[in-house]
Steps between C-alpha positions, in 0.01 A plus 500: 500500500455422136257243370223518762707441814762276342865591488661460161852364475628813326347718775676290763831527313463878482441513874805281560720760334371754752562272798870438448662833422877495505668839523852379581685173443792388717735209433682327786840368397526234772317170431176401670403145591213429260324294766435832675138598533353846547616539860862403429513709183346794688764468773773497234361815338503678837856379566633609158290807423407621849122490442236375260364805321149507345499458122860380492616164360797312645668241277714210623667205326623166627873427514511357146279780355255252347207619713376839614250618756337841496339641811261794450321707763183628328407741780261249657679167503803310377531308172772243441559372147752245379644421159750242384690442182511152353820585313769752567519751783361838584746782444589615850714764663782397729547620856777737388223723363369538856230317694219661300448651157204700373359381166269665250176333394664409166797344677266293719309379195826400330632334817197273552527388138865410549624782276807719562327777700830672584533612138172691494516876521238716670291515180506121451761516224788252508822700508765234573562183304 
């Protein structure tokens, strides 16, 4: 530990990046009740994706696409994060695309900001307008 036994904030932040590694991101097209806690969200992941894989993130939205929840299995435990938009809606896929869609890291970053993630190519470039 740096600083004579004390943990510095930047050291803790660096360790946090190691704790939550996401190797694959999956989007569920069917809405999730945002009152759902870890157990309900975990059950939904198993129902939709068959299992909760280590280092995978599973993204759900509410019916109006104004809130999202992301469930991540870090190899040790489960993390559940929520985000809401005060204006507008998250860009979401409809059920016609299937029950689940794999996203890239760049698409996930765009999605949680409310940006049009469907337009991003594999290199992060926007190809459709």
